[in-house]
C-alpha positions in Angstrom: 77.3 76.1 98.7 76.6 72.9 100.9 73.0 71.0 101.3 73.4 72.6 105.0 71.7 76.2 103.5 69.4 74.7 101.2 66.2 74.9 104.3 65.6 78.4 105.2 65.6 77.1 109.1 68.9 74.9 108.9 71.2 76.2 111.9 74.1 77.4 108.6 71.4 80.3 107.1 70.7 80.8 110.7 73.9 80.9 112.0 75.0 82.6 108.7 72.4 85.6 109.1 73.6 86.3 112.8 77.3 86.5 111.3 76.6 88.7 109.1 75.5 91.7 111.6 78.8 90.9 113.7 81.3 93.3 112.1 78.2 95.2 110.4 78.6 98.1 113.3 82.3 98.2 113.4 82.7 98.9 109.1 80.4 101.9 110.5 82.8 102.9 112.2 85.6 102.3 110.9 84.6 105.0 108.3 82.9 107.2 110.4 84.1 107.3 114.1 88.1 109.1 113.8 86.2 111.5 111.3 83.5 112.2 113.8 86.0 112.4 116.6 87.8 115.2 114.3 84.5 117.2 114.2 84.1 116.8 117.7 88.0 118.8 118.2 89.3 115.3 119.4 93.1 115.3 118.6 94.7 112.2 116.9 96.0 110.9 120.7 92.5 111.5 122.4 91.7 109.6 119.1 93.4 106.9 120.2 92.6 106.8 123.8 89.3 106.3 122.7 90.3 103.4 120.3 92.2 101.5 122.9 89.3 101.6 125.9 87.3 98.6 124.6 90.6 96.8 124.9 91.3 97.3 127.6 87.9 96.5 129.5 88.3 93.4 126.6 91.4 92.4 128.4 89.6 91.5 131.3 86.6 90.1 130.1 87.0 88.1 127.5 87.3 85.1 129.5 85.3 85.7 131.9 82.6 85.7 129.2 84.0 82.6 127.2 84.1 80.6 130.9 80.4 81.6 131.3 79.7 81.1 127.6 80.3 77.3 127.9 79.0 77.2 131.3 75.8 77.7 129.7 73.4 75.3 128.4 74.1 76.7 124.6 76.4 79.1 123.1 72.6 80.8 122.0 71.4 81.4 125.5 75.5 83.8 125.7 75.2 85.9 122.6 71.5 86.6 122.9 72.8 88.2 126.4 75.8 90.1 124.8 73.9 91.5 121.8 70.5 92.8 124.5 73.9 94.1 125.9 75.3 96.0 123.0 72.6 97.3 122.0 71.1 98.8 125.0 74.9 100.2 125.7 74.8 102.6 122.1 72.3 104.6 122.9 73.9 107.2 125.1 76.4 107.8 122.2 73.4 110.1 121.6 74.0 112.2 125.0 77.5 112.7 125.2 80.3 115.0 122.8 83.7 115.7 124.5 86.3 113.2 125.5 85.0 112.1 128.5 81.8 111.4 127.5 82.5 109.8 124.5 85.6 108.1 126.1 83.1 106.0 128.6 80.1 105.3 126.7 81.7 104.1 123.2 84.8 102.2 125.9 81.5 100.2 127.4 79.4 100.2 123.5 82.4 98.9 121.6 83.2 96.3 124.3 80.2 94.7 124.4 80.3 94.7 120.6 83.4 93.1 120.8 82.5 90.6 122.5 80.5 89.1 120.2 83.3 87.1 117.9 85.0 85.1 119.7 81.7 83.9 120.9 79.7 82.6 117.3 82.7 81.8 115.8 84.3 79.4 118.8 80.7 78.1 118.5 80.3 78.4 115.2 83.4 76.5 114.0 82.2 73.4 116.3 79.1 74.0 115.3 80.0 72.9 111.6 82.7 69.9 112.7 80.1 68.3 114.2 77.8 68.6 111.3 80.4 68.4 108.5 79.5 71.8 106.5 82.2 74.6 106.0 82.7 77.0 108.7 84.6 79.4 106.0 81.1 79.9 104.4 79.6 80.7 107.0 82.1 83.2 109.0 82.8 84.5 105.2 79.3 86.9 105.8 81.0 88.2 108.7 82.9 89.7 106.5 80.3 90.4 103.8 78.8 92.1 106.6 81.9 94.7 107.3 82.3 95.4 103.5 77.9 96.8 103.2 79.7 98.2 106.4 82.4 100.5 105.8 82.0 99.7 101.6 78.6 100.7 101.0 77.7 102.5 103.8 81.1 104.3 103.6 79.6 106.1 100.4 77.3 107.7 101.8 79.9 109.6 104.0 80.1 113.0 102.0 76.3 112.6 101.2 74.9 112.1 104.7 78.2 112.9 107.0 79.7 112.3 110.1 76.7 113.7 112.5 74.8 110.1 110.7 78.0 108.0 112.5 75.9 107.9 115.7 72.1 106.5 114.0 73.7 103.7 112.0 76.0 101.9 114.1 72.7 102.7 116.9 70.9 100.6 113.8 73.1 98.4 113.3 73.4 97.3 117.3 69.7 96.8 117.4 68.8 94.5 114.2 71.9 92.3 115.7 69.9 92.0 118.9 66.7 91.1 117.2 68.5 88.4 115.1 69.8 86.9 117.9 67.0 85.2 119.1 66.8 83.5 115.7 70.1 81.8 116.6 70.3 78.2 116.1 71.5 75.6 119.5 74.8 75.2 118.8 75.6 72.1 120.8 75.4 68.7 120.3 71.5 67.6 121.7 73.6 64.6 123.1 77.9 63.2 123.1 78.2 62.7 119.4 81.6 61.3 117.5 81.9 64.6 115.3 84.3 65.2 112.3 87.3 65.5 114.5 86.7 62.7 116.8 87.1 60.7 113.2 90.4 63.1 112.2 93.2 61.2 114.3 95.4 63.6 115.5 98.9 63.7 117.2 97.8 64.5 121.2 94.5 64.6 122.4 93.0 68.0 123.4 93.4 68.5 126.8 90.2 69.0 128.6 91.4 72.1 131.0 91.9 75.5 128.6 95.3 75.9 131.3 96.9 72.7 130.4 96.8 73.7 126.7 98.6 76.9 127.7 101.7 75.8 127.3 105.2 78.1 124.9 104.2 76.3 121.5 100.5 77.2 121.6 100.7 80.4 122.9 103.5 81.6 120.4 101.4 81.0 117.4 97.8 83.2 119.1 100.5 86.1 119.8 101.9 85.9 116.6 98.1 86.8 115.3 97.6 89.3 117.8 100.8 91.2 116.9 99.6 91.0 113.2 96.5 91.6 114.2 96.9 95.0 115.8 97.8 96.7 112.7 94.4 96.3 111.2 93.2 97.7 114.7 94.9 100.6 113.9 93.7 101.0 110.6 90.1 100.4 111.3 91.2 103.3 114.3 93.5 105.7 112.3 93.2 104.4 108.4 90.0 106.8 107.1 91.5 109.8 109.0 95.0 109.4 107.7 94.5 108.9 104.3 91.7 111.6 104.4 94.4 114.4 105.9 97.5 113.1 103.7 95.0 113.9 100.3 93.0 111.4 99.9 89.4 111.9 98.6 86.4 111.3 101.1 84.3 109.1 98.2 87.4 106.1 98.4 87.6 105.9 102.0 84.8 103.5 102.6 85.8 101.7 99.2 88.8 101.5 100.2 87.8 99.8 103.8 85.7 97.3 102.2 88.0 96.4 98.8 90.3 95.1 102.5 87.4 93.0 103.5 86.2 91.9 100.3 89.0 89.8 99.0 89.1 88.7 102.9 85.8 87.8 102.4 85.9 85.3 98.5 89.4 83.4 100.6 86.6 82.4 103.4 84.3 81.0 101.2 86.7 79.4 98.6 88.8 78.2 101.7 87.2 74.2 102.3 88.9 73.7 98.2 92.2 74.2 98.9 92.8 75.4 102.7 93.0 71.4 103.7 96.5 71.2 102.6 98.5 73.9 104.9 98.2 73.2 108.2 97.0 75.6 110.5 100.6 77.7 112.2 101.4 78.4 108.3 98.3 79.8 107.9 99.1 82.4 110.3 103.1 82.4 109.5 101.8 83.9 106.0 99.5 85.9 107.5 102.2 87.6 109.2 104.4 87.5 106.3 101.6 90.0 103.9 101.2 91.7 106.8 104.6 92.5 106.6 104.7 93.9 102.7 101.4 95.4 103.5 101.9 98.2 106.5 105.4 99.0 105.2 104.1 100.1 101.9 101.1 102.3 103.9 104.4 103.5 105.4 105.4 105.0 102.3 102.1 107.3 101.8 101.9 105.3 98.9 98.9 107.0 95.7 95.1 105.7 95.7 96.0 102.5 93.3 98.4 101.1 95.5 96.1 101.5 98.6 93.8 99.5 97.0 96.4 97.0 95.9 98.1 96.8 99.4 94.6 96.6 101.1 93.8 93.3 99.0 96.5 91.9 101.4 94.1 91.9 104.5 92.3 88.6 103.0 95.9 86.8 103.8 97.3 89.2 106.7 93.6 88.7 108.7 91.6 86.6 106.7 93.9 84.1 106.2 95.7 84.4 110.0 92.8 84.5 111.1 91.3 81.2 110.0 95.2 79.6 110.5 94.2 80.5 114.8 90.7 79.1 114.9 90.9 76.5 114.1 94.3 76.0 115.6 92.4 76.5 118.6 89.6 74.3 117.8 92.5 71.3 117.2 94.6 71.4 120.5 91.5 72.7 123.2 88.2 71.1 124.0 84.6 71.4 123.3 83.9 72.2 127.2 86.7 75.0 127.2 86.0 76.0 123.2 84.5 79.7 123.9 86.5 80.2 127.7 89.6 79.1 124.5 89.1 82.1 121.9 88.6 84.2 124.4 92.3 83.7 125.6 93.3 84.2 122.7 90.8 87.2 122.0 92.3 88.6 125.0 95.8 88.8 123.7 94.4 89.7 120.5 93.1 93.2 122.5 96.8 93.5 124.7 98.4 93.8 121.3 95.4 96.2 120.0 95.4 98.5 122.8 99.3 98.9 123.4 99.6 99.5 118.9 96.6 101.9 119.2 98.0 103.8 122.1 101.2 104.4 120.8 100.4 104.9 116.4 98.4 107.7 118.0 101.3 109.3 119.4 103.0 108.2 116.7 100.8 109.5 113.7 101.6 112.8 115.3 104.9 112.7 114.9 105.8 111.3 112.0 102.3 110.5 110.2 102.0 107.5 107.8 105.5 106.5 108.9 103.6 105.7 111.7 102.9 102.1 109.7 107.1 101.5 110.6 105.4 100.5 114.3 103.3 97.9 112.1 106.8 96.9 109.9 108.2 95.8 113.5 105.1 93.9 114.8 104.7 91.9 111.8 108.4 90.9 112.1 108.0 90.1 115.4 105.2 87.3 114.6 106.7 85.6 112.0 109.5 85.5 115.0 106.9 83.6 117.1 105.7 81.4 114.9 108.6 80.2 113.9 110.2 80.1 117.2 106.4 77.3 117.8 107.2 75.4 114.8 110.6 74.8 116.3 109.1 74.0 119.8 107.2 71.1 118.2 107.1 70.3 114.8 103.6 69.4 113.1 103.4 66.1 112.7 99.8 66.8 110.9 97.8 69.0 108.9 95.9 70.3 112.7 99.8 71.5 113.6 
């Protein structure tokens, strides 16, 4: 681990502690939410709507919040505010039990929760580039947090029951709000030469985000959004679908957690070999992995095979996401870092909303065969990356 982590007050360590909490609430929701909703009499198509509404809200908020975060004195200020809002909006979950109430409260709760990741990732990647430390190691702790939420707390589903969902979720978002106050300042106190500046680039990053939004730039972001929409589907329906198809409940948390374990391992070791792969080729590899993974899932395989397909999450999400983060950082300016990440998240949320809505209907009629929807989106993603590469071939590893 880099020497930057040797001091308890290092900015990398404090960012890592906060990253651990970013996906911890979502990990708990991926195991408990679908079953909790089903036990409240909510059918699959309405579960799809409940899962899709936060993405609809995020469509309108991501770029706005990113722009506000970029204008703040530091991204830390925005993260404290978002974390506090996320904690406050979770508390009303105790008081709803029917569709419309759950839809409204979960929409506000999950959407505010979803605003955290793009800002912390944009801030962290800029800080690590400036300090010469490893973004992958810091970001990996977010995945470890998801593993603890899905795999760790998920093991207690049989013991605690789905009724424990709300309490567990609230505790996690409140803890994250408290830890946000320990975050370091991410911006440099004065202009400095960064590692990105020291490395020659084919083209200087534009100072305005709208100048970067060329088709060759947008297509790879869309590609990952298409693949990642199926990861959202697994978060919303995986545990419920596997449970209904006879997978014992004690496997549900470990199945979801196992996917994230592979992702975390890849992130921890990425710096050793990742510099040899261009950003768009990372996204392409993620799309190919998604095509294989979700097509196999469509055939409702036994639990042993599901563990193998879940291991592909390291590539369908982990490698693809790394590709996106570095692609954005390479081709945009620090002045619009969070806004650019917000634009990507807007695409991501749009595809996730579409997938969750469509998948909820498909599950009603086709069961596990609904995963063929993901086969189609992964194939489209491969086409998007290849098209971008044809439009603008990479001239160096920034591509």
